[in-house]
C-alpha positions, -999 to 999 in steps of 0.1 A, spaced: 735 224 82 743 223 119 721 208 146 708 242 158 702 254 123 682 223 115 662 229 147 654 264 135 643 252 101 623 222 113 609 233 146 618 220 180 600 188 192 594 185 229 573 166 254 537 177 256 527 198 286 520 176 315 503 144 303 482 161 276 493 158 240 485 190 223 498 180 189 463 174 175 452 210 181 469 230 154 449 259 142 435 262 107 445 284 79 432 294 44 400 282 28 402 246 37 405 253 74 434 228 77 469 240 86 497 228 63 518 207 86 550 213 68 545 251 70 536 249 107 567 230 116 589 249 92 597 218 72 597 212 35 597 178 18 632 173 31 625 184 66 616 164 97 584 167 115 574 182 148 541 186 166 521 218 160 522 241 189 500 268 206 499 292 234 507 275 267 524 244 254 557 244 272 585 219 269 583 205 304 563 210 335 587 223 361 576 222 397 586 248 422 610 226 441 643 230 459 668 248 437 692 224 420 670 193 424 664 191 386 695 206 372 720 183 389 745 211 396 758 216 431 763 253 423 726 257 419 719 249 455 744 275 468 721 304 475 725 338 490 702 347 520 681 369 497 677 341 472 667 317 500 641 342 511 626 347 476 627 310 468 607 303 500 581 328 489 576 314 455 576 278 468 548 288 491 529 307 465 540 301 429 518 329 416 537 356 436 548 375 405 567 403 422 587 378 442 595 359 410 608 390 392 628 400 423 643 365 424 653 366 387 669 400 393 688 388 423 699 356 406 712 376 376 730 400 398 750 375 418 752 346 394 761 360 360 785 332 353 764 304 369 742 294 339 728 264 359 713 288 385 699 311 358 684 282 339 668 269 371 650 302 379 639 309 344 627 273 338 606 274 370 592 309 364 583 303 328 565 270 337 541 292 357 540 322 334 547 309 298 532 339 282 559 363 295 577 367 261 601 392 275 615 367 299 620 341 272 640 367 253 662 374 284 666 336 290 678 332 254 702 362 258 718 345 288 724 313 268 738 333 239 762 351 263 778 318 274 780 307 237 755 279 239 738 284 205 720 251 206 705 261 239 695 295 225 675 278 198 660 254 223 649 283 245 633 301 215 616 270 204 601 265 238 592 302 237 572 299 205 554 269 220 547 288 252 534 320 236 528 310 200 506 339 191 531 366 202 544 388 173 573 400 195 587 366 204 587 356 167 605 389 158 632 381 184 636 346 171 639 357 135 663 384 144 685 358 162 684 336 131 694 364 108 723 373 130 734 337 135 728 317 103 740 323 67 715 300 49 687 322 35 664 292 32 667 284 69 658 320 78 629 321 53 614 289 66 615 304 101 597 336 89 571 315 71 565 295 103 560 327 122 536 341 96 514 310 98 505 320 134 508 358 136 509 370 100 472 380 102 476 397 136 465 434 132 498 443 150 520 420 130 538 449 112 572 444 131 574 408 117 565 418 82 590 447 83 618 424 95 610 400 67 610 428 40 642 442 55 659 408 52 649 402 16 659 437 6 694 429 21 694 398 -2 682 421 -31 657 394 -40 630 417 -53 607 390 -64 605 378 -28 600 413 -16 570 418 -39 557 384 -28 558 396 8 540 428 -1 513 407 -19 508 386 12 505 417 34 480 433 11 456 404 16 453 410 53 437 438 72 467 448 94 480 480 108 500 503 84 483 488 53 484 522 35 522 524 41 527 489 27 507 496 -4 525 529 -10 559 511 -6 548 484 -30 538 509 -57 571 527 -53 590 495 -57 570 484 -87 575 518 -104 613 518 -98 622 482 -106 615 463 -139 588 437 -138 614 411 -148 629 415 -113 596 417 -94 579 387 -109 587 352 -95 598 325 -120 562 311 -118 547 345 -126 571 351 -155 563 317 -170 526 323 -166 528 357 -184 549 342 -212 523 314 -217 495 339 -217 513 361 -243 520 331 -265 483 320 -263 471 355 -273 493 356 -303 484 321 -315 447 328 -316 447 353 -345 474 335 -365 449 306 -371 426 329 -391 454 344 -411 468 324 -440 501 306 -439 516 334 -458 508 359 -431 523 336 -405 554 332 -426 556 369 -432 552 376 -395 580 352 -387 602 367 -415 598 402 -401 623 393 -375 618 377 -342 637 405 -325 608 428 -329 584 402 -315 604 394 -283 583 398 -252 591 430 -234 593 412 -201 625 396 -212 641 430 -218 660 440 -188 653 475 -175 621 480 -195 585 477 -184 553 479 -205 531 506 -189 500 484 -194 517 454 -179 528 475 -149 493 490 -145 478 455 -145 504 442 -121 496 470 -96 458 468 -101 457 431 -90 474 440 -57 453 472 -54 422 451 -55 436 430 -26 444 462 -7 409 477 -12 393 445 1 416 444 31 409 480 39 371 474 38 375 447 64 399 468 84 372 495 86 350 470 104 375 459 130 395 491 136 373 501 165 378 468 182 416 469 176 420 504 188 402 495 221 428 468 228 452 487 251 472 457 263 476 430 237 502 412 258 500 391 290 504 406 324 492 396 359 476 430 364 439 430 357 424 444 325 397 470 329 361 462 323 359 481 291 388 461 275 373 428 287 340 438 271 357 448 239 372 413 236 337 398 239 323 422 213 352 416 189 348 378 193 310 382 186 317 401 154 343 376 141 321 346 149 292 362 130 316 368 101 319 330 98 356 326 89 367 298 112 404 305 108 398 341 119 378 329 148 405 306 161 433 332 156 413 359 174 406 336 203 442 327 206 451 364 206 425 371 232 438 344 254 472 360 255 459 392 271 430 375 289 447 343 300 438 348 337 400 349 330 382 316 329 352 331 310 373 334 278 386 299 280 351 286 286 338 306 257 366 293 234 359 257 244 322 261 237 328 279 204 351 251 192 326 225 205 298 241 186 319 242 154 326 205 157 364 210 164 366 188 194 404 186 193 407 223 196 381 223 224 399 196 243 432 214 238 419 247 251 403 231 281 436 212 289 456 245 287 431 262 309 429 235 336 466 226 336 483 259 331 466 293 330 436 292 354 443 259 371 437 273 405 403 288 398 374 265 407 352 279 379 372 262 351 372 229 369 334 230 375 330 238 338 353 209 329 332 185 351 300 196 333 316 192 299 330 158 307 297 146 320 280 158 289 305 138 268 300 107 288 332 109 308 317 104 343 350 94 358 367 125 344 339 147 358 343 131 393 380 137 391 374 174 383 350 178 412 374 159 435 402 183 426 381 212 437 370 195 469 405 184 479 429 211 465 414 241 447 386 252 471 376 227 499 341 233 511 331 254 480 293 251 482 287 253 444 311 224 439 292 203 464 258 211 449 269 204 414 287 172 423 257 159 443 233 168 415 255 149 390 256 118 412 218 120 415 215 122 377 236 91 375 213 72 399 238 74 428 215 90 454 233 76 484 266 89 471 251 123 468 238 122 504 272 110 515 289 139 498 268 164 517 274 146 549 312 144 544 315 181 536 292 191 565 313 169 589 345 187 577 329 222 581 317 213 616 353 208 626 361 244 617 356 273 640 329 297 629 323 282 595 303 306 574 292 280 549 279 254 573 244 270 575 242 270 537 253 234 534 226 223 559 200 243 540 210 229 506 213 194 519 178 196 535 163 210 503 181 184 481 169 156 503 133 167 501 132 173 464 150 141 452 136 117 478 104 133 491 114 124 526 101 154 546 111 140 580 147 136 569 148 171 555 133 184 588 158 165 608 187 180 588 175 215 596 170 207 633 205 195 634 216 227 618 200 247 645 218 226 671 252 231 656 254 266 641 247 301 653 211 311 644 210 335 615 184 352 593 191 331 562 190 298 581 159 306 600 142 320 569 149 286 553 135 267 582 103 288 585 97 285 548 102 248 550 78 244 579 52 263 560 45 235 535 55 204 555 27 184 570 17 190 606 27 190 634 47 221 628 76 230 651 65 265 658 72 265 695 106 249 689 115 276 665 103 306 685 134 309 708 158 307 678 139 335 661 140 355 693 177 352 696 182 368 662 156 396 662 160 407 698 192 426 704 189 422 742 192 384 741 222 369 758 235 351 727 259 370 705 239 386 677 257 386 643 227 397 623 224 433 610 195 455 618 181 450 583 183 412 586 166 413 620 138 434 607 133 413 577 133 381 597 108 396 622 84 403 593 88 369 579 81 354 613 49 375 617 36 363 583 45 327 592 25 331 625 -4 346 605 -7 313 587 -6 289 616 -12 307 650 -40 325 668 -45 362 667 -31 368 702 2 352 692 3 373 661 -5 405 681 23 398 705 48 394 676 36 426 659 39 446 692 75 433 696 83 443 660 70 478 665 90 481 697 122 469 682 121 486 649 98 516 656 76 511 626 41 496 625 36 463 607 7 478 588 30 504 573 56 478 563 29 456 548 19 481 522 26 468 488 14 475 453 -4 448 433 26 442 411 46 432 442 22 405 451 20 392 416 57 395 406 79 364 407 110 359 429 132 366 399 115 400 394 120 409 430 156 400 428 161 422 398 145 451 417 168 448 446 200 442 426 217 475 417 238 460 389 271 470 403 293 443 418 313 451 449 350 459 445 373 429 445 396 426 475 429 443 470 450 413 481 439 388 455 450 383 420 418 366 411 396 365 441 370 337 442 344 356 462 314 344 479 289 346 451 284 309 453 275 311 489 250 338 482 222 320 464 187 330 474 164 302 486 128 296 475 111 265 487 100 242 472 108 243 435 114 215 411 150 211 401 157 226 368 165 203 339 201 201 329 212 227 305 216 215 269 245 225 246 234 251 221 248 276 196 270 302 212 250 333 217 265 360 195 251 387 217 274 379 246 275 406 272 303 409 298 302 377 319 267 369 307 257 332 307 277 310 284 257 297 255 260 261 264 265 266 301 238 269 328 222 303 327 234 314 361 270 303 356 286 337 358 320 349 369 324 348 406 315 379 425 304 390 459 267 391 467 247 422 459 241 448 487 212 440 510 179 456 498 161 482 517 138 465 542 103 460 528 74 438 537 72 408 514 47 382 506 56 352 527 56 328 498 81 348 478 109 362 499 131 390 486 166 381 475 188 373 504 224 363 509 241 338 531 274 349 546 300 352 518 320 320 514 356 331 511 381 316 486 416 329 486 438 310 462 476 316 460 479 350 445 504 370 426 519 401 442 504 424 416 470 440 418 439 418 418 424 406 386 390 422 386 362 405 367 339 425 345 304 433 355 283 401 357 247 394 354 227 395 387 229 363 407 199 340 400 182 315 422 203 284 424 175 260 416 173 276 381 210 275 376 225 244 392 222 212 372 
């Protein structure tokens, strides 16, 4: 057996992706829930061993560097102007999918005979997009064209590690093996490797058909029936066709050809046992007579070539028909989910909301069914199509954690943070929470630091969660220092939209965790000195002053309020008419608590002049408005429809984190505790073991219609959206499905 043939049979062993060893995370099969290692790796007792693989484990992490730097070929560095242009684009933004495809086409066009150049572009592209099975196939074809069969096998082995749960890539690999190798055992072991991963996939018919076709070419009818038997155990597409084909085969070939050696031996043993039982009750004479009648008449019919006992045939088919009926029953339960999957493969284009919701519903159903192997396989299928959505990775991790499969949970989290959604803050914040929960405080800090320094500097949610973690660890000064460092960085930016929110959060955090009212007040005063006055910031300051001990800084605050609500003021006014009107009402109610009637009357007159409505009209409320909570008010003003995602982003991280409503003072919520995954998972609803407000990022809800509000319970309001624009692919944006309405941050941050 040649080296490449041995590699096909045994499986290709490569370095783990990055620094993370994924070998412990093989999925489980059959009733025991443990995958047979020899079957996974395609090795029998005589074979070598290789690590189990899964979606996203690629052979090497290839950075987008100067062409030729890693391949050691001078020819690689000789680039056309168009190649230079395209390489510069993907070096600047490695997620620019359209630029990648154009670069591959250009390289193939001008460098057909330069395999080093082709390897470079494919290696680098597939390090970023390992789920693009079609490009693995094209890469293998290039290697085959230059006659490098060992390299072809290497590419296919990397492919089935990169996109393990793709039926198509296994079909291509098996087809290559059939056309290349003459050893049936080598080819069969490869088919069996493939079936371990994708044999139960509803859309696995092409692989089963290829396997049947191969065994029919070998005219090994017992193996053909064995394949049909395996198929009929699984609820896959075209099950009726497979059962009909099996019956036709069974009725046209003798059972002697259809049964395996083990089955034939078992039937013979059963036949002997059934004949031995009545002979004990008969006398020796009967036994001797029976033997004397001629053994030729007693020969089992299964040994007679070309003949089949109708009863034996009926029994043979009935066993498999029972499997078929059971599989059809389960198919009837999942067919609706399967038919709703319009795109089972990976693409950078976003999935529509209905398809995303269908995946959640399908996962809910399979998790309720309780078959752990099916759960793992469906998650892996889901994460081919939904690889760009952090919510599915988070759900997978939590599901595995709940089941006690920490190796699988850690593996999924590593793939998410290192490969598929590595540039999205949400997954790193989740990783930080999970690491803290598991006692890995250093790992949690590293995850936060990655967000602060590379992924999304200045992201307010990351600052809040990091500071809260340090406070839980008893490092209060470190938490204060974190706020101060981020505020200092934002002060150096021109027109920072998140600086007011950072000041407000820092002030509130200081008061709640230390009880230092003066420090909290000083932070807000500093905010007014350094940022443009705005409705959200002034609302926070007024609210804060309402419960702090006297003396209150009413006269100090008055000119800042005036700048916002009076459009004739000299300062540039960035507040909308709705925001100015709401702030005016809040200020009037604030004065009603702490000022004399003349001051109140003056403010009311100004309000009527500016907004042409009397304050008495605006103050009309029903009793339920007075008694309802902040959360109820938020629900009333939220229309349930998230704004459209910006067209320029593949996976826009919008300003939802900078749009948290403020209510002062409130005790900080207790940290969320891990719990059973909620089967009734709605689209982007709270994760079962994640804080309830941890939803997919979205822009803030539209501003509510102006209405008078009880001072102690402001309506939902939003700070200016905090933008986050990671490097994006050239394709259309990845739109997130509808999420739950944003909740007050003190009930969601931990």
